[in-house]
ROTOR-985696 format. One record per residue (C-alpha): x, y, z; residue in three letters. Coordinates in steps of 0.25 Angstrom, whole numbers, padded with zeros to 4 digits, always signed. Layout:
<recs>
XYZALA/...
</recs>
This chain:
<recs>
+0000+0000+0000THR/+0005+0014-0002LEU/+0008+0023+0009LYS/-0003+0032+0014GLY/-0014+0027+0005VAL/-0024+0025+0017PHE/-0020+0039+0021TYR/-0024+0045+0007GLN/-0037+0038+0007ARG/-0042+0046+0020ALA/-0033+0057+0026LYS/-0036+0063+0040LEU/-0036+0078+0040ILE/-0030+0085+0051HIS/-0038+0097+0059PRO/-0027+0107+0056GLN/-0028+0105+0040GLU/-0034+0115+0032ASP/-0043+0108+0022LEU/-0046+0122+0014LEU/-0031+0124+0013LYS/-0027+0118-0001GLY/-0041+0113-0004PHE/-0045+0113-0019HIS/-0058+0111-0025PRO/-0053+0099-0033ASP/-0050+0091-0020ASP/-0064+0088-0018ARG/-0063+0079-0029LYS/-0052+0071-0023HIS/-0055+0070-0008HIS/-0066+0074+0002ILE/-0064+0077+0017ILE/-0072+0070+0028ILE/-0075+0076+0041ASN/-0080+0066+0051VAL/-0081+0072+0065GLY/-0072+0083+0063GLY/-0061+0074+0058ILE/-0057+0076+0043LYS/-0053+0066+0033TYR/-0048+0068+0018LEU/-0053+0057+0009LEU/-0051+0055-0006PRO/-0063+0052-0014TRP/-0055+0039-0019THR/-0056+0034-0005THR/-0071+0035-0004LEU/-0073+0028-0018ASP/-0070+0015-0012GLU/-0082+0017-0002PHE/-0093+0022-0011PRO/-0105+0017-0002LEU/-0100+0024+0011THR/-0104+0037+0016ARG/-0091+0044+0012LEU/-0092+0037-0002GLY/-0105+0043-0005GLN/-0098+0057-0004LEU/-0094+0055-0018LYS/-0107+0054-0024PHE/-0113+0066-0018CYS/-0117+0077-0028THR/-0123+0088-0020ASN/-0122+0093-0005PHE/-0135+0086-0001ASP/-0128+0073-0005ASP/-0116+0076+0003ILE/-0124+0080+0016LEU/-0131+0067+0015ASN/-0119+0060+0017ILE/-0111+0069+0027CYS/-0115+0079+0038ASP/-0109+0092+0031ASP/-0099+0095+0019TYR/-0090+0106+0017ASP/-0088+0109+0002VAL/-0076+0118+0004THR/-0067+0107+0007CYS/-0075+0095+0003ASN/-0077+0090+0018GLU/-0088+0080+0023PHE/-0093+0081+0037PHE/-0097+0069+0044PHE/-0102+0070+0059ASP/-0097+0056+0063ARG/-0088+0050+0073ASN/-0074+0052+0068PRO/-0068+0040+0076GLY/-0077+0031+0069ALA/-0074+0037+0055PHE/-0060+0033+0057ARG/-0064+0018+0055THR/-0071+0023+0042ILE/-0059+0031+0037LEU/-0050+0018+0040THR/-0060+0010+0031PHE/-0059+0021+0019LEU/-0044+0021+0020ARG/-0041+0006+0021VAL/-0055-0001+0019GLY/-0054-0007+0034LYS/-0066-0004+0044LEU/-0062-0006+0058ARG/-0070-0004+0071LEU/-0062+0004+0081LEU/-0063-0002+0096ARG/-0068+0011+0103GLU/-0079+0012+0093MET/-0093+0008+0096CYS/-0098-0003+0086ALA/-0112+0004+0085LEU/-0106+0018+0082SER/-0096+0011+0072PHE/-0108+0004+0065GLN/-0115+0018+0064GLU/-0102+0024+0058GLU/-0102+0013+0048LEU/-0116+0015+0044LEU/-0114+0030+0043TYR/-0102+0029+0034TRP/-0108+0018+0026GLY/-0098+0007+0029ILE/-0102-0007+0030GLU/-0098-0016+0042GLU/-0093-0027+0033ASP/-0081-0018+0030ASN/-0076-0020+0045LEU/-0064-0029+0047ASP/-0066-0043+0052TRP/-0059-0039+0066CYS/-0068-0027+0068CYS/-0080-0033+0062LYS/-0081-0044+0072ARG/-0079-0034+0084ARG/-0090-0025+0077TYR/-0100-0035+0076LEU/-0098-0041+0090GLN/-0100-0027+0096LYS/-0113-0025+0087MET/-0118-0038+0092GLU/-0116-0034+0106GLU/-0123-0020+0103LEU/-0134-0028+0097THR/-0135-0037+0110GLU/-0135-0024+0119ILE/-0146-0018+0110ASN/-0155-0030+0111GLU/-0153-0030+0126ARG/-0157-0016+0127GLU/-0169-0017+0117ASP/-0174-0029+0126ASP/-0173-0020+0139LEU/-0180-0009+0132ILE/-0191-0018+0126GLU/-0193-0024+0140ASN/-0194-0011+0146GLU/-0204-0006+0136THR/-0213-0018+0136THR/-0212-0018+0152GLY/-0217-0003+0152GLU/-0228-0007+0143THR/-0234-0019+0151VAL/-0230-0013+0165GLU/-0244-0007+0166GLU/-0251-0020+0168THR/-0249-0029+0180LYS/-0244-0040+0172ILE/-0234-0031+0166GLY/-0229-0026+0179LEU/-0228-0039+0184CYS/-0219-0044+0172MET/-0211-0032+0173LYS/-0207-0035+0187LYS/-0205-0049+0185LEU/-0196-0046+0174GLN/-0188-0036+0183ASP/-0187-0047+0193MET/-0182-0059+0185VAL/-0174-0051+0174GLU/-0169-0039+0181ARG/-0163-0041+0194PRO/-0159-0026+0196GLN/-0173-0021+0194SER/-0177-0023+0209GLY/-0177-0031+0221LEU/-0185-0042+0215PRO/-0175-0044+0204GLY/-0164-0044+0213LYS/-0170-0054+0223VAL/-0175-0063+0210PHE/-0161-0063+0205ALA/-0154-0066+0219CYS/-0164-0078+0220LEU/-0160-0083+0207SER/-0145-0082+0209VAL/-0147-0089+0223LEU/-0155-0101+0217PHE/-0144-0102+0207VAL/-0134-0103+0218THR/-0142-0113+0226ILE/-0144-0122+0214THR/-0129-0122+0211ALA/-0126-0126+0225VAL/-0137-0136+0225ASN/-0132-0143+0212LEU/-0118-0144+0218SER/-0123-0151+0231ILE/-0131-0161+0223SER/-0118-0166+0217THR/-0113-0170+0230MET/-0109-0185+0230PRO/-0119-0189+0242ASP/-0130-0183+0233LEU/-0125-0190+0221ARG/-0125-0203+0228GLU/-0139-0201+0233GLU/-0144-0198+0219GLU/-0138-0210+0213GLU/-0145-0219+0223LYS/-0158-0212+0221GLY/-0158-0207+0236GLU/-0161-0193+0240CYS/-0157-0187+0253SER/-0161-0175+0261GLN/-0149-0167+0254MET/-0154-0172+0240CYS/-0168-0168+0244TYR/-0164-0154+0248ASN/-0155-0152+0235ILE/-0168-0156+0227PHE/-0176-0146+0235ILE/-0166-0134+0233VAL/-0165-0138+0218GLU/-0180-0138+0216SER/-0181-0123+0223VAL/-0171-0118+0214CYS/-0177-0124+0202VAL/-0190-0118+0206ALA/-0184-0105+0207TRP/-0177-0106+0193PHE/-0190-0110+0187SER/-0198-0099+0194LEU/-0187-0089+0189GLU/-0187-0095+0175PHE/-0203-0094+0175LEU/-0203-0079+0179LEU/-0193-0076+0168ARG/-0201-0083+0157PHE/-0214-0076+0162ILE/-0207-0062+0162GLN/-0201-0064+0148ALA/-0206-0056+0137LYS/-0202-0066+0126SER/-0203-0080+0131LYS/-0196-0086+0119PHE/-0185-0076+0121ALA/-0184-0079+0136PHE/-0183-0095+0133LEU/-0171-0092+0123ARG/-0162-0084+0133ARG/-0149-0092+0137PRO/-0152-0090+0152LEU/-0166-0095+0150THR/-0161-0108+0143LEU/-0152-0110+0155ILE/-0163-0109+0165ASP/-0171-0119+0157ILE/-0159-0129+0156ILE/-0156-0127+0171ALA/-0171-0128+0176ILE/-0176-0140+0167LEU/-0167-0150+0172PRO/-0173-0150+0186TYR/-0187-0153+0181TYR/-0181-0163+0171ILE/-0175-0170+0183THR/-0187-0170+0191LEU/-0195-0176+0179LEU/-0184-0186+0176VAL/-0183-0191+0191ASP/-0198-0192+0192THR/-0199-0200+0180THR/-0187-0209+0182SER/-0191-0213+0197VAL/-0194-0228+0197GLY/-0194-0228+0182TYR/-0184-0238+0174LYS/-0184-0243+0160LYS/-0184-0258+0161PRO/-0175-0260+0149SER/-0164-0249+0153SER/-0160-0254+0167GLY/-0153-0242+0174SER/-0148-0235+0161ILE/-0161-0226+0161TYR/-0159-0222+0175LEU/-0145-0219+0173ASP/-0148-0210+0161LYS/-0159-0203+0169VAL/-0149-0200+0180GLY/-0139-0195+0170LEU/-0149-0185+0165VAL/-0153-0181+0179LEU/-0139-0178+0182ARG/-0136-0170+0170ILE/-0149-0162+0172LEU/-0145-0159+0186ARG/-0132-0154+0181ALA/-0138-0144+0172LEU/-0143-0136+0185ARG/-0130-0130+0185ILE/-0136-0121+0174LEU/-0143-0113+0185TYR/-0129-0106+0187VAL/-0131-0100+0173MET/-0143-0092+0179ARG/-0134-0083+0186LEU/-0131-0077+0173ALA/-0145-0069+0174ARG/-0139-0062+0186HIS/-0124-0061+0183SER/-0119-0051+0174LEU/-0106-0059+0173GLY/-0113-0071+0168LEU/-0121-0063+0158GLN/-0108-0057+0154THR/-0101-0070+0152LEU/-0113-0076+0144GLY/-0113-0063+0134LEU/-0098-0064+0133THR/-0099-0079+0129ALA/-0109-0075+0119ARG/-0101-0065+0113ARG/-0088-0071+0113CYS/-0092-0084+0106THR/-0081-0081+0095ARG/-0070-0080+0105GLU/-0074-0093+0112PHE/-0075-0099+0099GLY/-0060-0095+0095LEU/-0055-0099+0108LEU/-0062-0113+0107LEU/-0057-0113+0093LEU/-0042-0110+0098PHE/-0042-0121+0108LEU/-0047-0131+0099CYS/-0037-0129+0089VAL/-0025-0129+0100ALA/-0031-0141+0106ILE/-0031-0149+0093ALA/-0017-0145+0091LEU/-0011-0148+0104PHE/-0018-0160+0108ALA/-0014-0169+0096PRO/+0001-0163+0097LEU/+0001-0167+0112LEU/-0004-0181+0109TYR/+0006-0183+0099VAL/+0018-0179+0108ILE/+0014-0186+0121GLU/+0011-0199+0114ASN/+0025-0199+0107GLU/+0034-0193+0118MET/+0027-0195+0132ALA/+0028-0208+0140ASP/+0014-0207+0146SER/+0002-0207+0136GLN/-0008-0197+0143GLU/-0012-0192+0130PHE/-0020-0204+0124THR/-0027-0197+0113SER/-0028-0184+0106ILE/-0043-0181+0112PRO/-0036-0183+0126ALA/-0026-0173+0122CYS/-0037-0163+0118TYR/-0041-0164+0132TRP/-0027-0160+0136TRP/-0027-0149+0126ALA/-0040-0143+0131VAL/-0036-0142+0146ILE/-0022-0137+0143THR/-0025-0126+0133MET/-0036-0122+0143THR/-0026-0121+0154THR/-0034-0131+0162VAL/-0023-0141+0163GLY/-0029-0153+0171TYR/-0015-0161+0170GLY/-0022-0174+0167ASP/-0014-0175+0154MET/+0000-0170+0153VAL/+0011-0170+0142PRO/+0023-0178+0147ARG/+0032-0175+0135SER/+0040-0162+0133VAL/+0034-0159+0119PRO/+0020-0162+0125GLY/+0023-0152+0137GLN/+0027-0142+0126VAL/+0014-0144+0118VAL/+0006-0143+0132ALA/+0013-0130+0134LEU/+0010-0125+0120SER/-0005-0129+0122SER/-0006-0121+0136ILE/+0000-0109+0130LEU/-0009-0109+0118SER/-0021-0112+0127GLY/-0018-0099+0135ILE/-0016-0091+0123LEU/-0028-0096+0115LEU/-0037-0094+0127MET/-0032-0080+0129ALA/-0035-0075+0115PHE/-0050-0073+0116PRO/-0050-0070+0131VAL/-0048-0054+0128THR/-0060-0054+0118SER/-0069-0062+0128ILE/-0065-0053+0139PHE/-0068-0040+0132HIS/-0082-0046+0128THR/-0085-0050+0142PHE/-0081-0037+0147SER/-0090-0029+0136ARG/-0101-0039+0139SER/-0101-0036+0154TYR/-0101-0021+0152ILE/-0113-0023+0142GLU/-0121-0031+0152LEU/-0118-0022+0164LYS/-0122-0010+0156GLN/-0135-0017+0152GLU/-0137-0021+0166GLN/-0135-0006+0170GLU/-0145-0001+0160ARG/-0156-0011+0165ILE/-0154-0006+0179MET/-0154+0008+0174TYR/-0167+0005+0167ARG/
</recs>
């Protein structure tokens, strides 16, 4: 490339330069002066020939003063200067696009403002470079989510105001504040505290039910007083969760949208095992298939144990009242690409180090700890994730070098997406906190 070719396509005019000095009427045939927010640029007409569909490119087709004012805010005919009352900082990216043909997104610029600038200057979003386009689309998705939540809040408030005049509408409004907005008043805070308390009791009760003595009683088909007390506590907790689910379902404006929420699905999966267990226990007492021996009862017992283990999903209900857990879920949804890249890096590294270590250890080591490549896969997983159980250890020096390389590679590969995930987590936490503050302000 020739020196200064980009400089010639668009030149910044310093404030101390006198434009009228040395100005000739024939110069307007070769270049124009663009004034954006008080900052002036000298552009040859040849630069704008490559962008005829943009706002600046349309200046060449203007034939009278009215056509010019339809495109710009003002026009100085003496020095052929066009005035645009726009953000001069955003126009720097437009100027770079006119010079080099590369459209970049500045980090300090709001994505929504940048979109408005692109619409005003007539430049398509597809011209963004791939590195900036991904960040731009991610920010626009986040803005869309925020706007949708704002619209839902406004819609709920407007619908609440319209039906609040009737007694039923007033009761539904109070019910919604109690179950969905803990910060709305004392009933909401009490309801949230009770929900957290029952979740805690359920977790403790589940832990106690796995004690060896209780497991032996369950296998023998016996039930002591301790077992009976655990069942009573679990029944009370499930009754509370069922009541809470019904109250949330009653106050929901759209029942179908309520049932599609992730937290609602978790509630259903956590509550249903209790009722299924009761049904299975009731139908399986004294019943045994004549042709299957104890196989049927063994399968029933396995199903019951699996269903009881699903009660641990009650802990996920804390996400309704914990801003940190909500932030974690939002970050996981927004960082699916980063998590996918992390998984891809680990899979590639595991597929590389596991067969290499298997070959080295089987050829050079006396003890055959690595019996197969799938067994080496397990070793590579716990080594690269820096867990290191120590159940399988390379004995030869080349194997130890491979193990050291896999450890260092695992640390580096897991550190690559951490920065992006951390920034997304911090941004999501700030958004949810601001949204919570706006709700409390309303």
